[in-house]
N, CA, C and O atoms as a GROMACS GRO file, in nm:
protein
  460
    1MET      N    1   2.402  -2.188   1.384
    1MET     CA    2   2.441  -2.240   1.256
    1MET      C    3   2.438  -2.393   1.254
    1MET      O    4   2.418  -2.454   1.149
    2ALA      N    5   2.458  -2.453   1.368
    2ALA     CA    6   2.454  -2.598   1.375
    2ALA      C    7   2.316  -2.650   1.337
    2ALA      O    8   2.303  -2.753   1.272
    3ALA      N    9   2.212  -2.577   1.378
    3ALA     CA   10   2.076  -2.618   1.345
    3ALA      C   11   2.055  -2.617   1.194
    3ALA      O   12   1.993  -2.708   1.139
    4VAL      N   13   2.106  -2.513   1.127
    4VAL     CA   14   2.093  -2.504   0.982
    4VAL      C   15   2.170  -2.620   0.916
    4VAL      O   16   2.122  -2.682   0.821
    5ALA      N   17   2.288  -2.647   0.969
    5ALA     CA   18   2.368  -2.758   0.916
    5ALA      C   19   2.297  -2.891   0.932
    5ALA      O   20   2.319  -2.983   0.853
    6ASN      N   21   2.211  -2.904   1.034
    6ASN     CA   22   2.136  -3.027   1.059
    6ASN      C   23   2.003  -3.031   0.983
    6ASN      O   24   1.918  -3.116   1.011
    7GLY      N   25   1.986  -2.940   0.888
    7GLY     CA   26   1.866  -2.942   0.804
    7GLY      C   27   1.753  -2.852   0.850
    7GLY      O   28   1.649  -2.848   0.784
    8MET      N   29   1.770  -2.780   0.960
    8MET     CA   30   1.666  -2.688   1.006
    8MET      C   31   1.675  -2.560   0.924
    8MET      O   32   1.776  -2.534   0.859
    9ARG      N   33   1.570  -2.482   0.928
    9ARG     CA   34   1.566  -2.357   0.850
    9ARG      C   35   1.586  -2.237   0.941
    9ARG      O   36   1.547  -2.238   1.058
   10TYR      N   37   1.646  -2.134   0.884
   10TYR     CA   38   1.667  -2.009   0.956
   10TYR      C   39   1.585  -1.900   0.889
   10TYR      O   40   1.580  -1.891   0.766
   11MET      N   41   1.520  -1.818   0.971
   11MET     CA   42   1.446  -1.706   0.919
   11MET      C   43   1.478  -1.584   1.004
   11MET      O   44   1.475  -1.589   1.127
   12ASN      N   45   1.510  -1.475   0.937
   12ASN     CA   46   1.537  -1.349   1.005
   12ASN      C   47   1.417  -1.312   1.091
   12ASN      O   48   1.303  -1.331   1.050
   13MET      N   49   1.443  -1.260   1.211
   13MET     CA   50   1.334  -1.228   1.305
   13MET      C   51   1.235  -1.128   1.248
   13MET      O   52   1.115  -1.143   1.269
   14SER      N   53   1.282  -1.026   1.176
   14SER     CA   54   1.189  -0.927   1.122
   14SER      C   55   1.099  -0.989   1.015
   14SER      O   56   0.982  -0.954   1.005
   15VAL      N   57   1.153  -1.082   0.937
   15VAL     CA   58   1.072  -1.152   0.837
   15VAL      C   59   0.969  -1.241   0.907
   15VAL      O   60   0.853  -1.245   0.867
   16ALA      N   61   1.010  -1.309   1.010
   16ALA     CA   62   0.919  -1.395   1.086
   16ALA      C   63   0.806  -1.313   1.148
   16ALA      O   64   0.690  -1.356   1.147
   17ARG      N   65   0.837  -1.196   1.201
   17ARG     CA   66   0.733  -1.109   1.259
   17ARG      C   67   0.635  -1.063   1.153
   17ARG      O   68   0.514  -1.064   1.176
   18ARG      N   69   0.687  -1.022   1.036
   18ARG     CA   70   0.598  -0.976   0.929
   18ARG      C   71   0.508  -1.088   0.881
   18ARG      O   72   0.390  -1.065   0.853
   19MET      N   73   0.561  -1.208   0.871
   19MET     CA   74   0.479  -1.322   0.828
   19MET      C   75   0.370  -1.352   0.931
   19MET      O   76   0.255  -1.373   0.894
   20ALA      N   77   0.407  -1.355   1.057
   20ALA     CA   78   0.309  -1.382   1.163
   20ALA      C   79   0.204  -1.271   1.167
   20ALA      O   80   0.085  -1.298   1.184
   21ASP      N   81   0.248  -1.147   1.152
   21ASP     CA   82   0.158  -1.032   1.152
   21ASP      C   83   0.059  -1.041   1.036
   21ASP      O   84  -0.059  -1.011   1.054
   22SER      N   85   0.106  -1.082   0.919
   22SER     CA   86   0.019  -1.088   0.802
   22SER      C   87  -0.086  -1.198   0.815
   22SER      O   88  -0.194  -1.188   0.756
   23LEU      N   89  -0.058  -1.302   0.891
   23LEU     CA   90  -0.152  -1.412   0.908
   23LEU      C   91  -0.272  -1.373   0.995
   23LEU      O   92  -0.376  -1.438   0.990
   24THR      N   93  -0.256  -1.269   1.075
   24THR     CA   94  -0.363  -1.229   1.166
   24THR      C   95  -0.450  -1.118   1.108
   24THR      O   96  -0.544  -1.073   1.174
   25ARG      N   97  -0.423  -1.073   0.988
   25ARG     CA   98  -0.496  -0.962   0.928
   25ARG      C   99  -0.579  -1.009   0.809
   25ARG      O  100  -0.545  -1.106   0.741
   26ALA      N  101  -0.688  -0.936   0.786
   26ALA     CA  102  -0.770  -0.963   0.668
   26ALA      C  103  -0.690  -0.924   0.544
   26ALA      O  104  -0.618  -0.824   0.544
   27THR      N  105  -0.703  -1.003   0.439
   27THR     CA  106  -0.629  -0.973   0.317
   27THR      C  107  -0.711  -0.883   0.226
   27THR      O  108  -0.834  -0.885   0.228
   28LEU      N  109  -0.641  -0.803   0.147
   28LEU     CA  110  -0.706  -0.716   0.052
   28LEU      C  111  -0.729  -0.791  -0.078
   28LEU      O  112  -0.648  -0.874  -0.118
   29THR      N  113  -0.841  -0.762  -0.144
   29THR     CA  114  -0.868  -0.822  -0.274
   29THR      C  115  -0.778  -0.757  -0.378
   29THR      O  116  -0.718  -0.653  -0.353
   30SER      N  117  -0.769  -0.818  -0.495
   30SER     CA  118  -0.686  -0.760  -0.601
   30SER      C  119  -0.738  -0.622  -0.642
   30SER      O  120  -0.659  -0.533  -0.673
   31ARG      N  121  -0.869  -0.603  -0.643
   31ARG     CA  122  -0.925  -0.473  -0.679
   31ARG      C  123  -0.896  -0.370  -0.570
   31ARG      O  124  -0.866  -0.254  -0.600
   32GLU      N  125  -0.904  -0.411  -0.444
   32GLU     CA  126  -0.871  -0.319  -0.335
   32GLU      C  127  -0.724  -0.277  -0.343
   32GLU      O  128  -0.691  -0.162  -0.315
   33ILE      N  129  -0.638  -0.368  -0.382
   33ILE     CA  130  -0.497  -0.335  -0.399
   33ILE      C  131  -0.479  -0.235  -0.513
   33ILE      O  132  -0.400  -0.142  -0.503
   34GLU      N  133  -0.554  -0.254  -0.622
   34GLU     CA  134  -0.547  -0.157  -0.733
   34GLU      C  135  -0.590  -0.019  -0.686
   34GLU      O  136  -0.524   0.081  -0.716
   35VAL      N  137  -0.700  -0.013  -0.613
   35VAL     CA  138  -0.750   0.114  -0.562
   35VAL      C  139  -0.649   0.176  -0.467
   35VAL      O  140  -0.619   0.295  -0.477
   36LEU      N  141  -0.595   0.098  -0.375
   36LEU     CA  142  -0.497   0.149  -0.279
   36LEU      C  143  -0.371   0.198  -0.348
   36LEU      O  144  -0.311   0.297  -0.306
   37ASN      N  145  -0.330   0.130  -0.454
   37ASN     CA  146  -0.215   0.174  -0.532
   37ASN      C  147  -0.238   0.313  -0.589
   37ASN      O  148  -0.150   0.399  -0.583
   38LEU      N  149  -0.356   0.336  -0.643
   38LEU     CA  150  -0.388   0.467  -0.700
   38LEU      C  151  -0.400   0.573  -0.590
   38LEU      O  152  -0.360   0.688  -0.609
   39VAL      N  153  -0.456   0.536  -0.476
   39VAL     CA  154  -0.463   0.627  -0.362
   39VAL      C  155  -0.322   0.666  -0.319
   39VAL      O  156  -0.294   0.783  -0.292
   40ALA      N  157  -0.233   0.567  -0.312
   40ALA     CA  158  -0.096   0.591  -0.271
   40ALA      C  159  -0.023   0.685  -0.368
   40ALA      O  160   0.073   0.751  -0.330
   41HIS      N  161  -0.069   0.690  -0.491
   41HIS     CA  162  -0.012   0.781  -0.590
   41HIS      C  163  -0.085   0.914  -0.593
   41HIS      O  164  -0.062   0.997  -0.682
   42GLY      N  165  -0.174   0.936  -0.496
   42GLY     CA  166  -0.239   1.066  -0.482
   42GLY      C  167  -0.362   1.088  -0.568
   42GLY      O  168  -0.407   1.202  -0.582
   43GLN      N  169  -0.417   0.982  -0.625
   43GLN     CA  170  -0.534   0.997  -0.712
   43GLN      C  171  -0.662   1.014  -0.630
   43GLN      O  172  -0.684   0.942  -0.533
   44PRO      N  173  -0.747   1.109  -0.668
   44PRO     CA  174  -0.878   1.124  -0.600
   44PRO      C  175  -0.973   1.015  -0.647
   44PRO      O  176  -0.949   0.950  -0.748
   45ASN      N  177  -1.081   0.996  -0.574
   45ASN     CA  178  -1.178   0.891  -0.605
   45ASN      C  179  -1.230   0.899  -0.748
   45ASN      O  180  -1.243   0.796  -0.815
   46LYS      N  181  -1.261   1.020  -0.796
   46LYS     CA  182  -1.315   1.034  -0.932
   46LYS      C  183  -1.215   0.986  -1.037
   46LYS      O  184  -1.254   0.919  -1.133
   47ALA      N  185  -1.089   1.018  -1.020
   47ALA     CA  186  -0.986   0.974  -1.115
   47ALA      C  187  -0.969   0.823  -1.109
   47ALA      O  188  -0.948   0.758  -1.211
   48ILE      N  189  -0.977   0.767  -0.988
   48ILE     CA  190  -0.967   0.621  -0.972
   48ILE      C  191  -1.083   0.553  -1.045
   48ILE      O  192  -1.064   0.454  -1.115
   49ALA      N  193  -1.203   0.607  -1.027
   49ALA     CA  194  -1.321   0.551  -1.094
   49ALA      C  195  -1.304   0.554  -1.245
   49ALA      O  196  -1.334   0.456  -1.313
   50ARG      N  197  -1.257   0.667  -1.299
   50ARG     CA  198  -1.236   0.677  -1.444
   50ARG      C  199  -1.131   0.578  -1.491
   50ARG      O  200  -1.151   0.507  -1.590
   51GLN      N  201  -1.018   0.572  -1.421
   51GLN     CA  202  -0.909   0.486  -1.464
   51GLN      C  203  -0.946   0.338  -1.459
   51GLN      O  204  -0.910   0.261  -1.548
   52LEU      N  205  -1.018   0.298  -1.354
   52LEU     CA  206  -1.055   0.156  -1.340
   52LEU      C  207  -1.188   0.124  -1.408
   52LEU      O  208  -1.232   0.009  -1.410
   53ARG      N  209  -1.253   0.228  -1.463
   53ARG     CA  210  -1.383   0.213  -1.530
   53ARG      C  211  -1.487   0.150  -1.440
   53ARG      O  212  -1.555   0.054  -1.476
   54ILE      N  213  -1.496   0.207  -1.319
   54ILE     CA  214  -1.597   0.164  -1.223
   54ILE      C  215  -1.670   0.288  -1.172
   54ILE      O  216  -1.624   0.401  -1.195
   55GLU      N  217  -1.780   0.269  -1.105
   55GLU     CA  218  -1.858   0.380  -1.052
   55GLU      C  219  -1.788   0.443  -0.931
   55GLU      O  220  -1.714   0.376  -0.859
   56LEU      N  221  -1.812   0.571  -0.911
   56LEU     CA  222  -1.756   0.642  -0.797
   56LEU      C  223  -1.797   0.576  -0.666
   56LEU      O  224  -1.716   0.564  -0.574
   57GLY      N  225  -1.920   0.533  -0.657
   57GLY     CA  226  -1.969   0.465  -0.537
   57GLY      C  227  -1.893   0.335  -0.509
   57GLY      O  228  -1.874   0.297  -0.394
   58THR      N  229  -1.851   0.268  -0.616
   58THR     CA  230  -1.775   0.144  -0.601
   58THR      C  231  -1.637   0.175  -0.544
   58THR      O  232  -1.587   0.102  -0.458
   59VAL      N  233  -1.576   0.284  -0.590
   59VAL     CA  234  -1.446   0.325  -0.536
   59VAL      C  235  -1.461   0.354  -0.387
   59VAL      O  236  -1.378   0.312  -0.306
   60LYS      N  237  -1.568   0.426  -0.351
   60LYS     CA  238  -1.591   0.458  -0.210
   60LYS      C  239  -1.612   0.331  -0.128
   60LYS      O  240  -1.566   0.322  -0.014
   61SER      N  241  -1.682   0.233  -0.184
   61SER     CA  242  -1.701   0.105  -0.114
   61SER      C  243  -1.568   0.034  -0.094
   61SER      O  244  -1.542  -0.020   0.013
   62HIS      N  245  -1.485   0.033  -0.198
   62HIS     CA  246  -1.352  -0.028  -0.185
   62HIS      C  247  -1.271   0.044  -0.078
   62HIS      O  248  -1.204  -0.020   0.002
   63MET      N  249  -1.276   0.176  -0.077
   63MET     CA  250  -1.200   0.252   0.022
   63MET      C  251  -1.250   0.222   0.163
   63MET      O  252  -1.169   0.211   0.256
   64SER      N  253  -1.379   0.209   0.181
   64SER     CA  254  -1.432   0.174   0.313
   64SER      C  255  -1.382   0.038   0.357
   64SER      O  256  -1.344   0.020   0.473
   65ALA      N  257  -1.382  -0.059   0.265
   65ALA     CA  258  -1.334  -0.193   0.297
   65ALA      C  259  -1.185  -0.192   0.328
   65ALA      O  260  -1.140  -0.258   0.422
   66ILE      N  261  -1.108  -0.118   0.248
   66ILE     CA  262  -0.963  -0.108   0.270
   66ILE      C  263  -0.935  -0.049   0.407
   66ILE      O  264  -0.853  -0.102   0.482
   67MET      N  265  -1.002   0.061   0.439
   67MET     CA  266  -0.978   0.129   0.566
   67MET      C  267  -1.018   0.040   0.684
   67MET      O  268  -0.949   0.038   0.786
   68ALA      N  269  -1.126  -0.034   0.669
   68ALA     CA  270  -1.168  -0.125   0.777
   68ALA      C  271  -1.066  -0.237   0.795
   68ALA      O  272  -1.028  -0.270   0.907
   69LYS      N  273  -1.021  -0.296   0.684
   69LYS     CA  274  -0.925  -0.406   0.692
   69LYS      C  275  -0.790  -0.362   0.748
   69LYS      O  276  -0.724  -0.437   0.819
   70LEU      N  277  -0.750  -0.239   0.715
   70LEU     CA  278  -0.621  -0.189   0.762
   70LEU      C  279  -0.630  -0.117   0.896
   70LEU      O  280  -0.528  -0.086   0.958
   71GLY      N  281  -0.753  -0.090   0.941
   71GLY     CA  282  -0.770  -0.014   1.065
   71GLY      C  283  -0.731   0.132   1.048
   71GLY      O  284  -0.684   0.196   1.141
   72ALA      N  285  -0.752   0.184   0.928
   72ALA     CA  286  -0.714   0.321   0.895
   72ALA      C  287  -0.829   0.417   0.920
   72ALA      O  288  -0.946   0.379   0.913
   73THR      N  289  -0.794   0.542   0.948
   73THR     CA  290  -0.895   0.645   0.972
   73THR      C  291  -0.910   0.742   0.855
   73THR      O  292  -1.001   0.825   0.855
   74SER      N  293  -0.820   0.732   0.755
   74SER     CA  294  -0.828   0.817   0.637
   74SER      C  295  -0.756   0.749   0.521
   74SER      O  296  -0.690   0.647   0.539
   75ARG      N  297  -0.771   0.806   0.403
   75ARG     CA  298  -0.702   0.753   0.285
   75ARG      C  299  -0.551   0.757   0.303
   75ARG      O  300  -0.480   0.662   0.271
   76THR      N  301  -0.503   0.869   0.354
   76THR     CA  302  -0.359   0.885   0.377
   76THR      C  303  -0.310   0.784   0.479
   76THR      O  304  -0.204   0.724   0.463
   77HIS      N  305  -0.388   0.766   0.585
   77HIS     CA  306  -0.354   0.669   0.689
   77HIS      C  307  -0.346   0.528   0.628
   77HIS      O  308  -0.257   0.451   0.662
   78ALA      N  309  -0.440   0.495   0.540
   78ALA     CA  310  -0.439   0.363   0.475
   78ALA      C  311  -0.312   0.345   0.393
   78ALA      O  312  -0.250   0.238   0.397
   79ALA      N  313  -0.271   0.447   0.319
   79ALA     CA  314  -0.148   0.439   0.239
   79ALA      C  315  -0.026   0.424   0.329
   79ALA      O  316   0.066   0.349   0.296
   80ARG      N  317  -0.024   0.495   0.441
   80ARG     CA  318   0.089   0.486   0.534
   80ARG      C  319   0.096   0.348   0.600
   80ARG      O  320   0.204   0.291   0.615
   81ILE      N  321  -0.019   0.294   0.639
   81ILE     CA  322  -0.022   0.160   0.698
   81ILE      C  323   0.028   0.058   0.596
   81ILE      O  324   0.107  -0.030   0.629
   82ALA      N  325  -0.018   0.071   0.473
   82ALA     CA  326   0.026  -0.020   0.368
   82ALA      C  327   0.177  -0.012   0.349
   82ALA      O  328   0.242  -0.114   0.328
   83ALA      N  329   0.233   0.108   0.355
   83ALA     CA  330   0.378   0.125   0.342
   83ALA      C  331   0.450   0.060   0.459
   83ALA      O  332   0.552  -0.007   0.441
   84ALA      N  333   0.397   0.080   0.580
   84ALA     CA  334   0.460   0.023   0.699
   84ALA      C  335   0.457  -0.130   0.697
   84ALA      O  336   0.546  -0.195   0.751
   85ARG      N  337   0.354  -0.186   0.636
   85ARG     CA  338   0.341  -0.332   0.630
   85ARG      C  339   0.411  -0.393   0.509
   85ARG      O  340   0.406  -0.514   0.488
   86GLY      N  341   0.474  -0.310   0.430
   86GLY     CA  342   0.545  -0.361   0.315
   86GLY      C  343   0.460  -0.384   0.192
   86GLY      O  344   0.506  -0.445   0.095
   87LEU      N  345   0.336  -0.337   0.192
   87LEU     CA  346   0.250  -0.350   0.074
   87LEU      C  347   0.288  -0.248  -0.031
   87LEU      O  348   0.273  -0.274  -0.151
   88VAL      N  349   0.337  -0.134   0.011
   88VAL     CA  350   0.383  -0.029  -0.079
   88VAL      C  351   0.515   0.024  -0.025
   88VAL      O  352   0.545   0.008   0.093
   89GLU      N  353   0.592   0.085  -0.111
   89GLU     CA  354   0.715   0.147  -0.066
   89GLU      C  355   0.721   0.289  -0.120
   89GLU      O  356   0.667   0.318  -0.227
   90GLU      N  357   0.785   0.375  -0.047
   90GLU     CA  358   0.798   0.513  -0.091
   90GLU      C  359   0.896   0.522  -0.205
   90GLU      O  360   0.999   0.454  -0.204
   91GLY      N  361   0.865   0.605  -0.304
   91GLY     CA  362   0.954   0.627  -0.417
   91GLY      C  363   0.922   0.760  -0.480
   91GLY      O  364   0.822   0.823  -0.446
   92VAL      N  365   1.005   0.804  -0.568
   92VAL     CA  366   0.982   0.930  -0.637
   92VAL      C  367   0.884   0.904  -0.749
   92VAL      O  368   0.898   0.807  -0.824
   93ALA      N  369   0.784   0.988  -0.760
   93ALA     CA  370   0.683   0.972  -0.864
   93ALA      C  371   0.747   0.981  -1.002
   93ALA      O  372   0.838   1.061  -1.022
   94SER      N  373   0.700   0.899  -1.096
   94SER     CA  374   0.760   0.899  -1.228
   94SER      C  375   0.718   1.021  -1.309
   94SER      O  376   0.793   1.068  -1.394
   95ALA      N  377   0.598   1.071  -1.284
   95ALA     CA  378   0.552   1.190  -1.355
   95ALA      C  379   0.605   1.314  -1.284
   95ALA      O  380   0.616   1.314  -1.161
   96PRO      N  381   0.639   1.418  -1.359
   96PRO     CA  382   0.689   1.538  -1.293
   96PRO      C  383   0.580   1.601  -1.207
   96PRO      O  384   0.463   1.601  -1.243
   97ALA      N  385   0.621   1.655  -1.094
   97ALA     CA  386   0.529   1.719  -1.002
   97ALA      C  387   0.488   1.854  -1.059
   97ALA      O  388   0.567   1.920  -1.127
   98PRO      N  389   0.363   1.897  -1.032
   98PRO     CA  390   0.322   2.030  -1.075
   98PRO      C  391   0.410   2.134  -1.009
   98PRO      O  392   0.449   2.120  -0.893
   99ARG      N  393   0.441   2.239  -1.083
   99ARG     CA  394   0.527   2.344  -1.030
   99ARG      C  395   0.446   2.432  -0.936
   99ARG      O  396   0.333   2.468  -0.966
  100SER      N  397   0.506   2.466  -0.824
  100SER     CA  398   0.443   2.560  -0.731
  100SER      C  399   0.550   2.651  -0.676
  100SER      O  400   0.669   2.622  -0.688
  101SER      N  401   0.508   2.760  -0.618
  101SER     CA  402   0.604   2.858  -0.568
  101SER      C  403   0.681   2.807  -0.448
  101SER      O  404   0.786   2.862  -0.416
  102HIS      N  405   0.632   2.702  -0.382
  102HIS     CA  406   0.701   2.651  -0.264
  102HIS      C  407   0.752   2.508  -0.284
  102HIS      O  408   0.774   2.436  -0.187
  103ALA      N  409   0.771   2.467  -0.410
  103ALA     CA  410   0.821   2.332  -0.437
  103ALA      C  411   0.966   2.321  -0.390
  103ALA      O  412   1.051   2.401  -0.428
  104ALA      N  413   0.992   2.220  -0.306
  104ALA     CA  414   1.125   2.203  -0.250
  104ALA      C  415   1.202   2.090  -0.316
  104ALA      O  416   1.322   2.077  -0.292
  105GLY      N  417   1.137   2.010  -0.396
  105GLY     CA  418   1.207   1.898  -0.458
  105GLY      C  419   1.109   1.805  -0.526
  105GLY      O  420   0.993   1.840  -0.545
  106PRO      N  421   1.155   1.684  -0.563
  106PRO     CA  422   1.066   1.590  -0.633
  106PRO      C  423   0.953   1.544  -0.544
  106PRO      O  424   0.968   1.528  -0.423
  107GLU      N  425   0.840   1.523  -0.606
  107GLU     CA  426   0.722   1.475  -0.534
  107GLU      C  427   0.746   1.331  -0.488
  107GLU      O  428   0.802   1.251  -0.562
  108ARG      N  429   0.703   1.300  -0.367
  108ARG     CA  430   0.715   1.164  -0.315
  108ARG      C  431   0.582   1.094  -0.329
  108ARG      O  432   0.477   1.157  -0.312
  109SER      N  433   0.584   0.967  -0.359
  109SER     CA  434   0.462   0.890  -0.367
  109SER      C  435   0.490   0.750  -0.314
  109SER      O  436   0.604   0.717  -0.283
  110LEU      N  437   0.385   0.670  -0.303
  110LEU     CA  438   0.398   0.532  -0.256
  110LEU      C  439   0.376   0.441  -0.375
  110LEU      O  440   0.286   0.464  -0.456
  111GLN      N  441   0.456   0.337  -0.386
  111GLN     CA  442   0.441   0.242  -0.494
  111GLN      C  443   0.431   0.102  -0.436
  111GLN      O  444   0.496   0.071  -0.337
  112PHE      N  445   0.349   0.017  -0.499
  112PHE     CA  446   0.336  -0.121  -0.453
  112PHE      C  447   0.458  -0.201  -0.490
  112PHE      O  448   0.520  -0.179  -0.594
  113VAL      N  449   0.492  -0.293  -0.405
  113VAL     CA  450   0.601  -0.385  -0.432
  113VAL      C  451   0.543  -0.525  -0.439
  113VAL      O  452   0.450  -0.557  -0.366
  114ALA      N  453   0.598  -0.606  -0.525
  114ALA     CA  454   0.551  -0.744  -0.538
  114ALA      C  455   0.589  -0.824  -0.414
  114ALA      O  456   0.698  -0.808  -0.359
  115SER      N  457   0.497  -0.909  -0.370
  115SER     CA  458   0.528  -0.991  -0.253
  115SER      C  459   0.526  -1.138  -0.287
  115SER      O  460   0.550  -1.222  -0.200
   0.00000   0.00000   0.00000
């Protein structure tokens, strides 16, 4: 606390690690973030293409770039990595989940958080 009193800054260790970690990784473009957001909400490539008004091949190109930048091996893996890095957070989907005979509760999805 003496250091802070002398004008130095304090940063929580977990925040410092996340900041250092983020500096060593490739950043996602705004369009890649849009695509990843829709992936995190369970949207298939065709639905993403329709919603963003882009070609299916473009969505696939974005997904390839996202997976390469995140070091992911699948769409689900990319969403999980993004959640672990604080790019998205888990939350309950706003739309009601489709009813099924084995539904145990509300559907879970990933949502982006502002950074």
